[in-house]
DOBASE-280107 format. One record per residue (C-alpha): residue number from 0; x, y, z. Coordinates in Angstrom, 3 decimals. Example, Ala and Ser with C-alpha at 12.3 -4.5 7.8 and 13.67 -1.06 7.14 Angstrom:
@pos: 0 X: 12.300 Y: -4.500 Z: 7.800
@pos: 1 X: 13.670 Y: -1.060 Z: 7.140
END
This chain:
@pos: 0 X: 15.147 Y: 42.149 Z: 4.154
@pos: 1 X: 16.171 Y: 43.752 Z: 7.414
@pos: 2 X: 15.823 Y: 47.410 Z: 6.459
@pos: 3 X: 18.022 Y: 48.750 Z: 9.258
@pos: 4 X: 20.728 Y: 46.217 Z: 8.447
@pos: 5 X: 20.522 Y: 47.225 Z: 4.795
@pos: 6 X: 20.829 Y: 50.904 Z: 5.707
@pos: 7 X: 23.865 Y: 50.138 Z: 7.865
@pos: 8 X: 25.541 Y: 48.245 Z: 5.018
@pos: 9 X: 24.692 Y: 50.989 Z: 2.520
@pos: 10 X: 26.287 Y: 53.628 Z: 4.772
@pos: 11 X: 29.358 Y: 51.377 Z: 5.018
@pos: 12 X: 29.630 Y: 51.172 Z: 1.223
@pos: 13 X: 29.448 Y: 54.948 Z: 0.900
@pos: 14 X: 31.933 Y: 55.660 Z: 3.690
@pos: 15 X: 34.388 Y: 52.889 Z: 2.742
@pos: 16 X: 34.207 Y: 53.732 Z: -0.948
@pos: 17 X: 33.578 Y: 50.214 Z: -2.234
@pos: 18 X: 31.552 Y: 47.091 Z: -1.588
@pos: 19 X: 34.698 Y: 45.080 Z: -0.947
@pos: 20 X: 35.832 Y: 47.427 Z: 1.844
@pos: 21 X: 32.320 Y: 47.571 Z: 3.298
@pos: 22 X: 32.148 Y: 43.765 Z: 3.241
@pos: 23 X: 35.390 Y: 43.516 Z: 5.217
@pos: 24 X: 34.086 Y: 45.959 Z: 7.839
@pos: 25 X: 30.739 Y: 44.191 Z: 8.234
@pos: 26 X: 32.214 Y: 40.678 Z: 8.032
@pos: 27 X: 30.113 Y: 39.808 Z: 4.997
@pos: 28 X: 31.036 Y: 38.700 Z: 1.499
@pos: 29 X: 31.071 Y: 41.354 Z: -1.254
@pos: 30 X: 28.294 Y: 39.380 Z: -2.945
@pos: 31 X: 26.097 Y: 39.659 Z: 0.156
@pos: 32 X: 26.773 Y: 43.411 Z: 0.412
@pos: 33 X: 25.790 Y: 43.790 Z: -3.236
@pos: 34 X: 22.602 Y: 41.837 Z: -2.582
@pos: 35 X: 21.652 Y: 44.191 Z: 0.262
@pos: 36 X: 22.224 Y: 47.251 Z: -1.935
@pos: 37 X: 20.229 Y: 45.811 Z: -4.844
@pos: 38 X: 17.349 Y: 44.930 Z: -2.481
@pos: 39 X: 17.308 Y: 48.505 Z: -1.203
@pos: 40 X: 17.183 Y: 49.908 Z: -4.728
@pos: 41 X: 14.426 Y: 47.448 Z: -5.606
@pos: 42 X: 12.419 Y: 48.328 Z: -2.504
@pos: 43 X: 12.611 Y: 52.075 Z: -3.188
@pos: 44 X: 12.466 Y: 51.611 Z: -6.958
@pos: 45 X: 15.417 Y: 53.951 Z: -7.541
@pos: 46 X: 19.143 Y: 53.662 Z: -8.227
@pos: 47 X: 21.368 Y: 54.695 Z: -5.292
@pos: 48 X: 24.836 Y: 53.846 Z: -6.602
@pos: 49 X: 26.673 Y: 54.346 Z: -9.885
@pos: 50 X: 29.044 Y: 51.384 Z: -9.982
@pos: 51 X: 32.117 Y: 51.112 Z: -12.182
@pos: 52 X: 35.076 Y: 48.786 Z: -12.116
@pos: 53 X: 37.155 Y: 51.362 Z: -10.242
@pos: 54 X: 34.765 Y: 53.244 Z: -7.952
@pos: 55 X: 31.291 Y: 53.509 Z: -6.535
@pos: 56 X: 29.517 Y: 56.879 Z: -6.680
@pos: 57 X: 26.225 Y: 58.166 Z: -5.323
@pos: 58 X: 23.291 Y: 59.176 Z: -7.449
@pos: 59 X: 21.200 Y: 62.167 Z: -6.403
@pos: 60 X: 18.741 Y: 59.797 Z: -4.718
@pos: 61 X: 21.673 Y: 57.957 Z: -3.140
@pos: 62 X: 23.021 Y: 61.165 Z: -1.587
@pos: 63 X: 19.609 Y: 61.913 Z: -0.047
@pos: 64 X: 19.192 Y: 58.335 Z: 1.127
@pos: 65 X: 22.662 Y: 58.355 Z: 2.700
@pos: 66 X: 21.865 Y: 61.520 Z: 4.688
@pos: 67 X: 18.652 Y: 60.011 Z: 6.051
@pos: 68 X: 20.307 Y: 56.685 Z: 6.781
@pos: 69 X: 23.020 Y: 58.314 Z: 8.901
@pos: 70 X: 20.413 Y: 60.321 Z: 10.822
@pos: 71 X: 18.266 Y: 57.248 Z: 11.499
@pos: 72 X: 21.216 Y: 55.059 Z: 12.505
@pos: 73 X: 22.585 Y: 57.758 Z: 14.839
@pos: 74 X: 19.133 Y: 58.113 Z: 16.379
@pos: 75 X: 18.922 Y: 54.345 Z: 16.885
@pos: 76 X: 22.334 Y: 54.333 Z: 18.590
@pos: 77 X: 21.278 Y: 57.199 Z: 20.852
@pos: 78 X: 17.999 Y: 55.461 Z: 21.689
@pos: 79 X: 19.807 Y: 52.257 Z: 22.549
@pos: 80 X: 22.204 Y: 54.140 Z: 24.833
@pos: 81 X: 19.339 Y: 55.896 Z: 26.605
@pos: 82 X: 17.342 Y: 52.702 Z: 27.083
@pos: 83 X: 20.415 Y: 50.829 Z: 28.271
@pos: 84 X: 21.247 Y: 53.577 Z: 30.778
@pos: 85 X: 17.727 Y: 53.304 Z: 32.217
@pos: 86 X: 18.583 Y: 49.797 Z: 33.376
@pos: 87 X: 22.053 Y: 50.628 Z: 34.674
@pos: 88 X: 21.669 Y: 54.144 Z: 36.130
@pos: 89 X: 18.782 Y: 55.531 Z: 38.179
@pos: 90 X: 17.565 Y: 58.454 Z: 36.107
@pos: 91 X: 14.324 Y: 60.007 Z: 34.869
@pos: 92 X: 10.911 Y: 60.916 Z: 36.299
@pos: 93 X: 8.989 Y: 58.561 Z: 38.579
@pos: 94 X: 5.405 Y: 59.106 Z: 39.774
@pos: 95 X: 4.311 Y: 58.006 Z: 43.243
@pos: 96 X: 0.883 Y: 58.286 Z: 44.824
@pos: 97 X: 0.187 Y: 58.030 Z: 48.554
@pos: 98 X: -2.540 Y: 58.874 Z: 51.070
@pos: 99 X: -2.244 Y: 62.483 Z: 52.180
@pos: 100 X: -1.173 Y: 61.897 Z: 55.785
@pos: 101 X: 1.291 Y: 59.103 Z: 55.014
@pos: 102 X: 2.795 Y: 61.044 Z: 52.146
@pos: 103 X: 3.110 Y: 64.228 Z: 54.207
@pos: 104 X: 4.521 Y: 62.638 Z: 57.346
@pos: 105 X: 6.542 Y: 59.690 Z: 56.043
@pos: 106 X: 7.493 Y: 60.170 Z: 52.385
@pos: 107 X: 7.950 Y: 63.937 Z: 51.994
@pos: 108 X: 10.536 Y: 64.315 Z: 54.812
@pos: 109 X: 12.704 Y: 61.619 Z: 53.201
@pos: 110 X: 12.821 Y: 63.075 Z: 49.693
@pos: 111 X: 15.862 Y: 65.257 Z: 50.408
@pos: 112 X: 17.877 Y: 62.207 Z: 51.403
@pos: 113 X: 16.579 Y: 60.326 Z: 48.372
@pos: 114 X: 17.776 Y: 63.091 Z: 46.044
@pos: 115 X: 21.227 Y: 62.957 Z: 47.628
@pos: 116 X: 21.372 Y: 59.241 Z: 46.890
@pos: 117 X: 19.825 Y: 59.475 Z: 43.418
@pos: 118 X: 20.272 Y: 63.038 Z: 42.091
@pos: 119 X: 19.188 Y: 62.111 Z: 38.551
@pos: 120 X: 15.757 Y: 60.800 Z: 39.580
@pos: 121 X: 12.902 Y: 63.311 Z: 39.725
@pos: 122 X: 9.934 Y: 62.404 Z: 41.938
@pos: 123 X: 6.351 Y: 63.401 Z: 41.199
@pos: 124 X: 4.506 Y: 62.716 Z: 44.485
@pos: 125 X: 0.720 Y: 62.910 Z: 44.200
@pos: 126 X: -1.089 Y: 62.915 Z: 47.559
@pos: 127 X: -4.726 Y: 61.867 Z: 47.597
@pos: 128 X: -6.994 Y: 59.799 Z: 49.817
@pos: 129 X: -8.653 Y: 58.369 Z: 46.711
@pos: 130 X: -7.228 Y: 55.243 Z: 45.092
@pos: 131 X: -5.398 Y: 55.977 Z: 41.853
@pos: 132 X: -5.150 Y: 53.349 Z: 39.135
@pos: 133 X: -1.529 Y: 52.602 Z: 38.269
@pos: 134 X: -2.241 Y: 52.098 Z: 34.577
@pos: 135 X: -4.897 Y: 54.726 Z: 33.882
@pos: 136 X: -3.209 Y: 57.432 Z: 35.986
@pos: 137 X: 0.310 Y: 56.522 Z: 34.791
@pos: 138 X: 1.631 Y: 55.923 Z: 38.300
@pos: 139 X: 4.592 Y: 53.620 Z: 38.883
@pos: 140 X: 4.374 Y: 53.176 Z: 42.663
@pos: 141 X: 1.444 Y: 53.553 Z: 45.062
@pos: 142 X: 1.149 Y: 53.408 Z: 48.826
@pos: 143 X: -2.029 Y: 51.555 Z: 49.779
@pos: 144 X: -3.558 Y: 51.359 Z: 53.255
@pos: 145 X: -5.918 Y: 48.483 Z: 53.984
@pos: 146 X: -6.483 Y: 45.092 Z: 52.441
@pos: 147 X: -5.386 Y: 44.845 Z: 48.814
@pos: 148 X: -7.888 Y: 43.876 Z: 46.131
@pos: 149 X: -5.732 Y: 43.757 Z: 43.015
@pos: 150 X: -3.730 Y: 40.530 Z: 43.228
@pos: 151 X: -1.838 Y: 41.324 Z: 40.014
@pos: 152 X: 0.255 Y: 43.984 Z: 41.777
@pos: 153 X: 3.472 Y: 43.336 Z: 43.666
@pos: 154 X: 3.007 Y: 44.322 Z: 47.324
@pos: 155 X: 5.876 Y: 45.146 Z: 49.708
@pos: 156 X: 4.756 Y: 45.554 Z: 53.358
@pos: 157 X: 5.669 Y: 48.793 Z: 55.135
@pos: 158 X: 4.043 Y: 48.053 Z: 58.492
@pos: 159 X: 0.700 Y: 48.674 Z: 60.167
@pos: 160 X: -1.243 Y: 51.928 Z: 60.072
@pos: 161 X: -2.129 Y: 52.411 Z: 63.727
@pos: 162 X: -4.661 Y: 54.953 Z: 64.914
@pos: 163 X: -4.840 Y: 57.015 Z: 68.093
@pos: 164 X: -7.676 Y: 58.874 Z: 69.839
@pos: 165 X: -6.507 Y: 62.124 Z: 71.416
@pos: 166 X: -7.511 Y: 65.560 Z: 72.597
@pos: 167 X: -5.766 Y: 68.658 Z: 73.906
@pos: 168 X: -5.256 Y: 69.136 Z: 77.666
@pos: 169 X: -7.414 Y: 72.283 Z: 77.449
@pos: 170 X: -10.368 Y: 70.377 Z: 76.007
@pos: 171 X: -10.053 Y: 67.582 Z: 78.574
@pos: 172 X: -9.805 Y: 70.087 Z: 81.435
@pos: 173 X: -13.002 Y: 71.789 Z: 80.292
@pos: 174 X: -15.040 Y: 68.731 Z: 79.268
@pos: 175 X: -13.468 Y: 65.927 Z: 81.274
@pos: 176 X: -11.963 Y: 62.598 Z: 80.234
@pos: 177 X: -14.241 Y: 60.037 Z: 78.586
@pos: 178 X: -13.757 Y: 56.835 Z: 80.577
@pos: 179 X: -14.734 Y: 54.522 Z: 77.724
@pos: 180 X: -15.209 Y: 54.758 Z: 73.944
@pos: 181 X: -18.982 Y: 54.613 Z: 74.451
@pos: 182 X: -18.859 Y: 58.036 Z: 76.160
@pos: 183 X: -17.608 Y: 59.673 Z: 72.953
@pos: 184 X: -21.223 Y: 60.356 Z: 72.014
@pos: 185 X: -21.281 Y: 62.904 Z: 74.875
@pos: 186 X: -18.211 Y: 64.736 Z: 73.582
@pos: 187 X: -17.356 Y: 66.935 Z: 70.624
@pos: 188 X: -15.507 Y: 64.791 Z: 68.107
@pos: 189 X: -13.724 Y: 65.839 Z: 64.957
@pos: 190 X: -14.491 Y: 63.456 Z: 62.134
@pos: 191 X: -12.566 Y: 62.576 Z: 59.015
@pos: 192 X: -15.260 Y: 62.146 Z: 56.405
@pos: 193 X: -15.107 Y: 61.318 Z: 52.733
@pos: 194 X: -18.438 Y: 61.576 Z: 50.925
@pos: 195 X: -21.151 Y: 60.242 Z: 53.279
@pos: 196 X: -19.037 Y: 58.183 Z: 55.665
@pos: 197 X: -20.797 Y: 56.810 Z: 58.727
@pos: 198 X: -20.419 Y: 58.635 Z: 61.996
@pos: 199 X: -18.706 Y: 55.959 Z: 64.055
@pos: 200 X: -15.205 Y: 54.883 Z: 65.010
@pos: 201 X: -14.048 Y: 51.281 Z: 65.305
@pos: 202 X: -12.355 Y: 49.848 Z: 68.373
@pos: 203 X: -11.062 Y: 46.404 Z: 69.213
@pos: 204 X: -10.889 Y: 44.698 Z: 72.584
@pos: 205 X: -9.276 Y: 41.282 Z: 72.454
@pos: 206 X: -10.622 Y: 39.661 Z: 69.304
@pos: 207 X: -13.851 Y: 41.643 Z: 69.374
@pos: 208 X: -14.252 Y: 44.537 Z: 66.943
@pos: 209 X: -17.004 Y: 47.007 Z: 67.718
@pos: 210 X: -18.192 Y: 50.379 Z: 66.359
@pos: 211 X: -18.839 Y: 53.408 Z: 68.555
@pos: 212 X: -21.141 Y: 56.213 Z: 67.471
@pos: 213 X: -19.514 Y: 59.647 Z: 67.748
@pos: 214 X: -20.869 Y: 63.158 Z: 67.669
@pos: 215 X: -18.652 Y: 64.583 Z: 64.941
@pos: 216 X: -20.230 Y: 68.023 Z: 64.824
@pos: 217 X: -17.175 Y: 69.135 Z: 62.848
@pos: 218 X: -15.783 Y: 67.006 Z: 60.036
@pos: 219 X: -12.789 Y: 67.756 Z: 57.824
@pos: 220 X: -11.435 Y: 65.683 Z: 54.952
@pos: 221 X: -7.787 Y: 66.463 Z: 55.757
@pos: 222 X: -5.741 Y: 64.950 Z: 58.576
@pos: 223 X: -3.456 Y: 67.942 Z: 59.214
@pos: 224 X: -6.453 Y: 70.277 Z: 59.431
@pos: 225 X: -8.050 Y: 67.927 Z: 61.979
@pos: 226 X: -4.826 Y: 67.933 Z: 63.977
@pos: 227 X: -4.714 Y: 71.729 Z: 64.061
@pos: 228 X: -8.342 Y: 71.870 Z: 65.202
@pos: 229 X: -7.644 Y: 69.377 Z: 67.991
@pos: 230 X: -4.576 Y: 71.325 Z: 69.121
@pos: 231 X: -6.767 Y: 74.416 Z: 69.473
@pos: 232 X: -9.079 Y: 72.543 Z: 71.825
@pos: 233 X: -12.078 Y: 72.069 Z: 69.521
@pos: 234 X: -12.610 Y: 68.377 Z: 70.235
@pos: 235 X: -11.413 Y: 64.771 Z: 70.169
@pos: 236 X: -9.857 Y: 63.228 Z: 67.062
@pos: 237 X: -8.977 Y: 59.765 Z: 65.822
@pos: 238 X: -6.033 Y: 59.970 Z: 63.457
@pos: 239 X: -2.950 Y: 57.923 Z: 62.510
@pos: 240 X: -0.096 Y: 57.737 Z: 64.992
@pos: 241 X: 2.314 Y: 58.973 Z: 62.315
@pos: 242 X: 0.402 Y: 62.263 Z: 62.281
@pos: 243 X: 0.072 Y: 62.673 Z: 66.055
@pos: 244 X: 3.333 Y: 61.134 Z: 67.273
@pos: 245 X: 5.148 Y: 64.400 Z: 68.059
@pos: 246 X: 2.097 Y: 65.931 Z: 69.756
@pos: 247 X: 1.583 Y: 62.851 Z: 71.932
@pos: 248 X: 5.261 Y: 62.883 Z: 72.899
@pos: 249 X: 5.295 Y: 66.602 Z: 73.743
@pos: 250 X: 1.969 Y: 66.526 Z: 75.592
@pos: 251 X: 0.273 Y: 68.896 Z: 73.182
@pos: 252 X: -2.272 Y: 66.106 Z: 72.740
@pos: 253 X: -3.249 Y: 63.421 Z: 75.249
@pos: 254 X: -3.903 Y: 59.839 Z: 74.134
@pos: 255 X: -7.209 Y: 58.332 Z: 75.275
@pos: 256 X: -8.325 Y: 54.714 Z: 75.766
@pos: 257 X: -5.002 Y: 52.960 Z: 76.186
@pos: 258 X: -6.652 Y: 49.606 Z: 76.971
@pos: 259 X: -8.836 Y: 49.510 Z: 73.879
@pos: 260 X: -7.033 Y: 49.031 Z: 70.609
@pos: 261 X: -8.106 Y: 50.784 Z: 67.476
@pos: 262 X: -8.357 Y: 48.722 Z: 64.335
@pos: 263 X: -5.031 Y: 48.804 Z: 62.462
@pos: 264 X: -4.617 Y: 48.432 Z: 58.715
@pos: 265 X: -1.673 Y: 47.105 Z: 56.715
@pos: 266 X: 0.425 Y: 49.529 Z: 54.660
@pos: 267 X: 1.883 Y: 48.291 Z: 51.377
@pos: 268 X: 3.993 Y: 49.746 Z: 48.614
@pos: 269 X: 2.538 Y: 48.346 Z: 45.397
@pos: 270 X: 3.675 Y: 48.391 Z: 41.782
@pos: 271 X: 3.086 Y: 46.487 Z: 38.563
@pos: 272 X: 5.024 Y: 43.284 Z: 38.064
@pos: 273 X: 7.667 Y: 43.797 Z: 35.412
@pos: 274 X: 10.762 Y: 41.657 Z: 34.896
@pos: 275 X: 12.334 Y: 44.551 Z: 32.988
@pos: 276 X: 12.136 Y: 47.057 Z: 35.846
@pos: 277 X: 14.264 Y: 50.157 Z: 35.405
@pos: 278 X: 17.077 Y: 51.282 Z: 37.672
@pos: 279 X: 14.976 Y: 54.215 Z: 38.951
@pos: 280 X: 12.183 Y: 51.811 Z: 39.975
@pos: 281 X: 14.615 Y: 49.545 Z: 41.813
@pos: 282 X: 16.150 Y: 52.581 Z: 43.527
@pos: 283 X: 12.813 Y: 53.928 Z: 44.805
@pos: 284 X: 11.611 Y: 50.500 Z: 45.935
@pos: 285 X: 14.818 Y: 49.801 Z: 47.887
@pos: 286 X: 14.777 Y: 53.300 Z: 49.377
@pos: 287 X: 11.129 Y: 52.987 Z: 50.380
@pos: 288 X: 11.700 Y: 49.673 Z: 52.129
@pos: 289 X: 14.492 Y: 51.290 Z: 54.142
@pos: 290 X: 12.870 Y: 54.645 Z: 54.953
@pos: 291 X: 9.074 Y: 54.404 Z: 54.699
@pos: 292 X: 8.358 Y: 51.617 Z: 57.149
@pos: 293 X: 6.228 Y: 52.517 Z: 60.155
END
């Protein structure tokens, strides 16, 4: 027996006052309504209704059962409304992870506009240069830079992550301009290092990709901190264009090696494949494709 259906019919009998009236409301025969009630009493091994030819009354157990039935059925209705609204209205909390620089420079400035468009969606943005697992870390959307390994994820391209080598005018005035990437070993470079990363930068000329050893006497594991150090004249940095764009435009930093290209990496917004995606997921994905491309 469908227990929820039985509870619904039982509540109808109590509120309508008879099995005949409850049968009319539920579009069942009175015999079927009676069968549901008897099955409930058999399942719980207790009598819920005192039936006479004129009326149907509740036993003590029936009164208690009726109270719990109404609470459960109301809760089920509320749950159904909430779940249904998730698919029709963008609402709730959504967790996003992104690399620190991309999240700081691209995603964070757009969150005010996102909230204006979707005021009922709360965003939990977690910035880290380590790769978070979408399942283990309970993340719905991740920004990944570089080639993707997990083919089970849906990937939406956001562009290419281009790098730039730059230094402040003060540093270049004091130390001179390196004429080629190979001369970086004679300069003070500021390295971005995670764990024991190798001390070289990659360049590309035509189809040839080659590493250049650098003297990164100072290394920092945070792009914005590297930018601030370069602005103060400490040395040469290689960082994403999205981080240095304003400084290169204003002249606070000078781009080096315009003929050699630095190796670019693809940027993707990834998420788990789910045919029952919620309205908040669809909202963030559409917004990201419009505002997070570089």
